[in-house]
C-alpha positions as CSV (number, residue, x, y, z in Angstrom):
1,X,6.4,27.7,1.9
2,X,7.9,24.4,2.9
3,X,5.7,21.8,4.5
4,X,6.5,20.8,8.1
5,X,7.9,17.3,8.5
6,X,4.9,16.0,10.3
7,X,2.6,17.4,7.5
8,X,4.6,15.4,4.9
9,X,3.8,12.0,6.4
10,X,0.5,10.2,5.7
11,X,0.4,8.6,9.1
12,X,0.1,12.0,10.8
13,X,-3.0,13.1,8.8
14,X,-6.5,12.0,9.7
15,X,-10.0,13.1,8.7
16,X,-11.5,15.6,11.1
17,X,-8.2,17.3,12.1
18,X,-7.5,21.0,11.7
19,X,-4.8,21.8,9.1
20,X,-3.3,24.7,7.1
21,X,-3.1,24.0,3.4
22,X,-1.7,25.7,0.3
23,X,-4.5,25.5,-2.3
24,X,-3.3,23.8,-5.5
25,X,-2.1,25.9,-8.4
26,X,-2.2,29.2,-6.3
27,X,-0.3,30.6,-3.4
28,X,-3.3,31.1,-1.1
29,X,-3.1,29.5,2.4
30,X,-6.2,28.4,4.1
31,X,-7.1,26.7,7.4
32,X,-9.8,24.0,7.5
33,X,-11.0,20.6,8.7
34,X,-9.8,17.5,6.7
35,X,-12.8,15.9,5.0
36,X,-10.8,13.5,2.7
37,X,-7.2,12.4,2.3
38,X,-6.2,12.3,-1.4
39,X,-2.6,11.0,-1.1
40,X,-2.1,7.3,-1.0
41,X,1.7,7.3,-0.6
42,X,3.2,7.4,2.9
43,X,5.3,10.6,2.1
44,X,4.9,13.7,0.1
45,X,7.6,16.4,0.2
46,X,5.0,19.1,-0.7
47,X,2.8,18.0,2.2
48,X,0.1,15.3,2.2
49,X,-2.7,16.3,-0.3
50,X,-6.1,16.6,1.3
51,X,-9.6,18.0,0.8
52,X,-10.9,20.4,3.5
53,X,-14.4,21.7,4.2
54,X,-16.0,23.8,1.5
55,X,-14.3,21.6,-1.1
56,X,-10.9,23.2,-1.1
57,X,-7.9,20.9,-2.2
58,X,-4.3,21.4,-1.4
59,X,-1.1,20.2,0.4
60,X,-1.0,20.3,4.2
61,X,1.6,22.8,5.4
62,X,0.9,22.6,9.1
63,X,-1.1,20.4,11.5
64,X,-3.0,22.8,13.8
65,X,-3.2,21.7,17.4
66,X,-6.4,23.0,19.0
67,X,-4.6,23.5,22.3
68,X,-1.4,25.2,21.0
69,X,-0.2,28.3,22.9
70,X,0.6,30.2,19.7
71,X,0.3,29.6,16.0
72,X,3.4,29.4,13.8
73,X,2.4,32.6,12.0
74,X,1.9,34.5,15.3
75,X,5.2,33.3,16.6
76,X,7.1,34.3,13.5
77,X,5.5,37.8,13.8
78,X,6.7,38.1,17.4
79,X,10.2,37.0,16.5
80,X,10.4,39.5,13.6
81,X,9.3,42.3,15.9
82,X,12.0,41.3,18.4
83,X,11.8,41.5,22.1
84,X,9.1,43.6,23.8
85,X,7.8,44.1,27.3
86,X,5.8,40.9,26.8
87,X,8.1,38.8,24.6
88,X,11.6,37.5,25.2
89,X,13.9,35.2,23.2
90,X,16.6,32.9,24.6
91,X,19.1,30.8,22.7
92,X,18.8,27.9,25.1
93,X,17.5,26.7,28.4
94,X,20.8,25.8,30.0
95,X,23.3,25.0,27.2
96,X,26.5,27.1,27.4
97,X,27.8,27.6,23.8
98,X,31.1,29.2,24.7
99,X,32.0,26.7,27.4
100,X,30.9,23.8,25.2
101,X,33.1,24.9,22.4
102,X,36.0,25.4,24.7
103,X,35.8,22.0,26.3
104,X,34.6,20.1,23.1
105,X,31.5,18.6,24.7
106,X,28.0,19.8,25.6
107,X,28.1,21.8,28.9
108,X,25.3,23.4,30.9
109,X,25.3,26.6,33.0
110,X,23.0,27.1,35.9
111,X,23.2,30.9,35.5
112,X,21.5,30.5,32.0
113,X,18.6,28.6,33.6
114,X,18.3,31.2,36.4
115,X,18.1,34.0,33.9
116,X,15.1,32.4,32.4
117,X,13.6,32.0,35.9
118,X,14.1,35.7,36.5
119,X,12.4,36.6,33.2
120,X,9.4,34.4,34.2
121,X,9.2,36.2,37.6
122,X,9.4,39.6,35.9
123,X,6.5,38.6,33.6
124,X,4.4,37.3,36.5
125,X,5.0,40.5,38.5
126,X,3.9,42.8,35.7
127,X,1.4,41.9,32.9
128,X,2.5,38.4,31.8
129,X,4.1,37.5,28.5
130,X,6.0,34.8,26.6
131,X,9.5,33.4,26.5
132,X,10.7,31.6,23.3
133,X,13.7,29.3,23.9
134,X,15.7,28.3,20.8
135,X,15.9,31.7,19.1
136,X,18.9,34.0,19.5
137,X,18.9,37.8,19.7
138,X,19.6,38.0,15.9
139,X,16.3,36.1,15.3
140,X,18.1,33.0,14.2
141,X,16.1,29.8,14.8
142,X,18.6,27.6,16.7
143,X,16.2,25.0,18.0
144,X,16.5,22.9,21.1
145,X,19.0,20.2,20.0
146,X,21.8,21.6,22.2
147,X,19.6,21.4,25.3
148,X,18.5,17.9,24.3
149,X,22.2,16.8,24.1
150,X,22.5,17.5,27.8
151,X,20.0,14.8,28.6
152,X,21.7,11.7,30.0
153,X,20.2,9.2,27.5
154,X,20.3,11.5,24.5
155,X,20.9,10.1,21.0
156,X,20.1,11.6,17.6
157,X,17.8,8.7,16.9
158,X,15.8,9.0,20.1
159,X,12.1,9.7,19.8
160,X,11.6,13.5,19.6
161,X,8.5,13.4,21.8
162,X,10.6,11.8,24.7
163,X,13.2,14.5,24.4
164,X,10.5,17.2,24.4
165,X,8.7,15.7,27.4
166,X,12.0,15.5,29.5
167,X,12.8,19.2,28.7
168,X,9.3,20.2,29.7
169,X,9.6,18.4,33.0
170,X,13.0,19.9,33.7
171,X,11.7,23.4,33.1
172,X,8.8,22.8,35.4
173,X,11.1,21.3,38.1
174,X,13.4,24.3,37.8
175,X,10.5,26.7,38.3
176,X,9.4,24.8,41.4
177,X,12.9,24.9,42.8
178,X,13.5,28.6,42.4
179,X,10.0,29.9,43.2
180,X,9.0,27.5,46.0
181,X,5.4,28.7,45.6
182,X,2.4,26.5,44.6
183,X,0.6,29.3,42.8
184,X,3.1,29.3,39.9
185,X,1.6,26.0,38.6
186,X,-1.4,28.0,37.4
187,X,0.6,30.8,35.9
188,X,2.6,29.2,33.1
189,X,2.1,26.8,30.2
190,X,4.8,25.1,28.0
191,X,4.6,24.1,24.4
192,X,7.1,22.8,21.9
193,X,6.5,24.2,18.4
194,X,8.1,23.1,15.1
195,X,9.8,25.9,13.3
196,X,12.0,25.7,10.2
197,X,12.6,21.9,10.7
198,X,13.6,22.5,14.3
199,X,11.7,22.9,17.6
200,X,11.4,25.9,19.9
201,X,10.0,26.0,23.3
202,X,7.3,28.6,24.1
203,X,6.5,29.4,27.7
204,X,3.3,31.4,28.2
205,X,3.2,33.3,31.5
206,X,0.2,34.8,33.2
207,X,0.3,37.8,35.6
208,X,0.3,36.7,39.2
209,X,-2.4,37.8,41.7
210,X,0.3,38.0,44.4
211,X,4.0,39.0,44.4
212,X,6.4,36.4,43.0
213,X,10.0,36.1,44.3
214,X,13.0,34.1,43.0
215,X,14.4,32.2,46.0
216,X,18.1,31.5,45.6
217,X,19.9,29.3,48.1
218,X,22.8,31.1,49.7
219,X,24.3,32.7,52.8
220,X,22.6,35.8,54.3
221,X,24.4,38.2,56.5
222,X,22.2,39.3,59.4
223,X,23.2,42.9,60.4
224,X,21.5,42.8,63.7
225,X,22.9,39.4,64.8
226,X,26.2,40.4,63.1
227,X,26.7,36.9,61.6
228,X,26.1,34.9,58.4
229,X,23.1,32.7,58.3
230,X,23.9,29.7,56.0
231,X,21.5,27.6,54.0
232,X,19.2,30.6,53.6
233,X,16.9,31.3,50.6
234,X,17.6,34.9,49.5
235,X,14.5,36.5,47.9
236,X,15.0,38.4,44.7
237,X,12.5,40.8,43.2
238,X,12.1,41.2,39.4
239,X,9.8,43.1,37.2
240,X,9.5,43.5,33.4
241,X,9.4,46.8,31.5
242,X,9.9,48.2,28.1
243,X,13.6,48.4,29.0
244,X,13.7,44.7,29.8
245,X,14.2,42.9,33.1
246,X,14.9,44.9,36.2
247,X,15.8,43.9,39.8
248,X,14.5,45.9,42.7
249,X,15.1,45.9,46.4
250,X,12.2,44.5,48.5
251,X,10.8,47.9,49.7
252,X,10.8,49.5,46.2
253,X,9.3,46.3,44.7
254,X,6.4,46.2,47.2
255,X,5.7,50.0,46.6
256,X,5.3,49.2,42.8
257,X,3.3,46.1,43.5
258,X,0.9,47.9,45.9
């Protein structure tokens, strides 16, 4: 088991933090609180060597955030089980691989973003769930670098935390634009999680206490008035089931909701 990059650097380890270590000379993995830091060098490819509570010694394999949405172990288990009624994987947030390869530069696609919005709505309208961005349908860990490349001031040397924060903000702004409903703020959380030397974005979604609709700007044809109404937000209804995402007309959706 390779150490995460952050766990290999002395500057990231402090007494009192929660970590996962591999106990020296055996393969056993254990979680605990750092009581002493044994490494003196600034970098250790095996992970910084520490002592945790109950006098166990070993190399740090992961720094455990107390507020993380999901642990690395749990996330890997979900990825291996593939997509379910409560778990969905997406290659990117908006990066269009085919178009980018054809044009020779990073390109985004609004339809890719909207698909994620629809998945979020489906989870909110059923029993909640999680979307993992940066993993494809073949369970390959792609990471978020392609989405980062679409940021205006992107560079490979740029502080990773700044790239992560901008992506989080864009995801939140996108949800606000498509849902146009204040309640959604309380229904999702976003976390960036290191995985295999890359980062993936996990969005945890709660079930909504009221129906959630995706509101798409467009032109609506009013049959009674017999004319198109421009600049109208068209309400789309989505639910999540064992068969994936499904779109329903308004009346059928409300019957299921009620």
